[in-house]
C-alpha positions in Angstrom: 6.9 -4.8 -13.5 10.5 -4.8 -14.7 12.0 -3.7 -11.3 13.2 -6.7 -9.2 12.7 -7.1 -5.5 16.4 -6.2 -4.6 16.0 -2.9 -6.4 12.8 -2.2 -4.5 14.4 -3.1 -1.2 17.5 -0.9 -2.0 15.2 2.0 -2.9 13.2 1.4 0.3 16.4 1.6 2.4 17.3 4.9 0.6 13.8 6.3 1.3 14.2 5.5 5.0 17.8 6.8 5.2 16.8 10.1 3.6 14.1 10.4 6.3 16.6 9.6 9.0 15.0 6.2 9.8 16.0 2.6 9.2 14.5 -0.3 7.3 15.3 -2.9 9.9 15.5 -6.6 9.0 12.0 -7.4 10.2 10.5 -4.3 8.6 12.1 -5.4 5.3 10.7 -8.9 5.7 7.2 -7.5 6.3 7.6 -5.4 3.2 8.8 -8.5 1.3 5.7 -10.4 2.4 3.5 -7.6 0.9 5.6 -7.4 -2.2 5.1 -11.1 -2.8 1.3 -11.0 -2.4 -1.0 -10.5 -5.4 -3.7 -9.1 -3.2 -3.7 -6.9 0.0 -3.3 -8.6 3.3 -4.6 -8.2 6.8 -2.1 -7.9 9.7 -3.0 -11.5 10.7 -2.4 -12.8 7.2 1.0 -11.0 7.2 1.8 -12.8 10.5 1.0 -16.2 8.9 2.9 -15.6 5.7 5.9 -14.1 7.6 6.1 -17.3 9.7 5.8 -19.5 6.6 8.3 -17.4 4.5 10.9 -16.7 7.2 10.3 -19.5 9.8 10.0 -16.9 12.5 7.0 -15.8 14.5 6.0 -12.2 14.9 3.4 -10.8 17.3 0.5 -9.1 15.5 1.1 -5.9 17.5 4.7 -5.8 16.2 3.4 -6.2 12.7 1.0 -3.3 13.2 3.9 -1.1 14.4 6.0 -2.1 11.5 3.1 -1.4 9.1 2.6 2.1 10.7 6.3 2.7 10.0 6.1 1.5 6.4 3.0 3.6 5.8 4.7 6.7 7.3 7.6 6.2 4.9 5.1 5.8 2.0 6.3 2.2 1.2 2.9 0.6 2.1 -0.7 1.7 1.8 -3.6 0.8 4.1 -6.9 0.1 2.5 -9.2 1.6 5.0 -12.4 0.0 3.7 -10.9 -3.5 3.9 -8.5 -3.1 6.8 -5.8 -4.5 4.6 -2.3 -3.5 3.5 -0.4 -3.5 0.3 3.0 -2.4 -0.9 3.2 0.9 -2.8 3.2 0.2 -6.6 5.7 3.1 -7.0 8.4 2.3 -4.5 11.2 2.1 -7.1 10.1 5.1 -9.2 12.1 8.3 -9.2 9.2 10.6 -10.3 6.9 12.6 -8.1 3.9 10.6 -7.1 0.3 11.7 -7.3 -2.3 11.0 -4.7 -3.1 7.3 -4.7 -6.5 6.0 -5.7 -7.2 2.3 -5.3 -9.5 0.3 -7.7 -10.6 -2.7 -5.6 -12.2 -5.7 -7.3 -15.0 -7.0 -5.2 -14.9 -10.4 -6.9 -11.2 -11.4 -6.8 -9.8 -8.9 -4.3 -7.2 -7.5 -6.6 -6.3 -3.9 -6.2 -4.8 -1.5 -8.8 -3.1 1.7 -7.6 -3.4 4.7 -9.8 -2.6 8.3 -9.3 -5.0 11.2 -9.2 -3.9 14.4 -10.8 -3.1 17.2 -8.3 -5.6 19.6 -9.9 -8.4 17.0 -9.4 -7.6 16.5 -5.7 -7.4 20.3 -5.3 -10.8 20.8 -6.9 -12.3 18.0 -4.7 -10.8 19.6 -1.6 -12.3 23.0 -2.5 -15.7 21.4 -3.1 -15.5 19.6 0.2 -14.3 22.7 2.1 -17.2 24.7 0.7 -19.5 22.5 2.7 -17.6 23.2 6.0 -16.4 19.6 6.1 -12.7 19.1 6.8 -11.0 16.3 4.8 -8.8 14.1 7.0 -7.5 11.8 4.2 -7.1 12.2 0.4 -6.9 8.5 -0.4 -9.7 7.2 -2.5 -10.9 3.6 -2.6 -13.2 2.7 -5.4 -14.9 -0.7 -5.5 -16.1 -2.5 -8.6 -15.1 -5.4 -10.9 -11.7 -5.7 -12.6 -11.3 -6.3 -16.3 -10.3 -10.0 -15.7 -13.4 -10.7 -13.7 -15.7 -8.9 -16.2 -14.4 -11.2 -19.0 -14.7 -14.3 -16.8 -18.1 -14.2 -15.2 -18.6 -16.4 -12.1 
């Protein structure tokens, strides 16, 4: 990615300001922990890395509240199937984002965020609604094996 961390933080502050909220110092630091990670992290892993990176302890309940805020502002995603969090891959983008889909490698734990075309999500919603089921969340998490792990068998 050619965007540096300072550009991402600047854009994150702008996103929050446009929503009438604030990216506080600790929220920014939690986001930075996620940005620095190659794989999604649990709240407890974030607490550990936060302490190591910033020499400051955070209660896990505070981290959960900060993550809820960052999710609300669409700066972070929660992977429901894993109970882990990751920064949005498109924070610094200026284009309209599609519904996220996460490709999760079951071997190395890497996650790739890709967008799903609006028409595909609309078709999926129609299909689901025709069964009488009400969709609560549009996020898709697909498990498999990434290209790297396929080319380097265990």
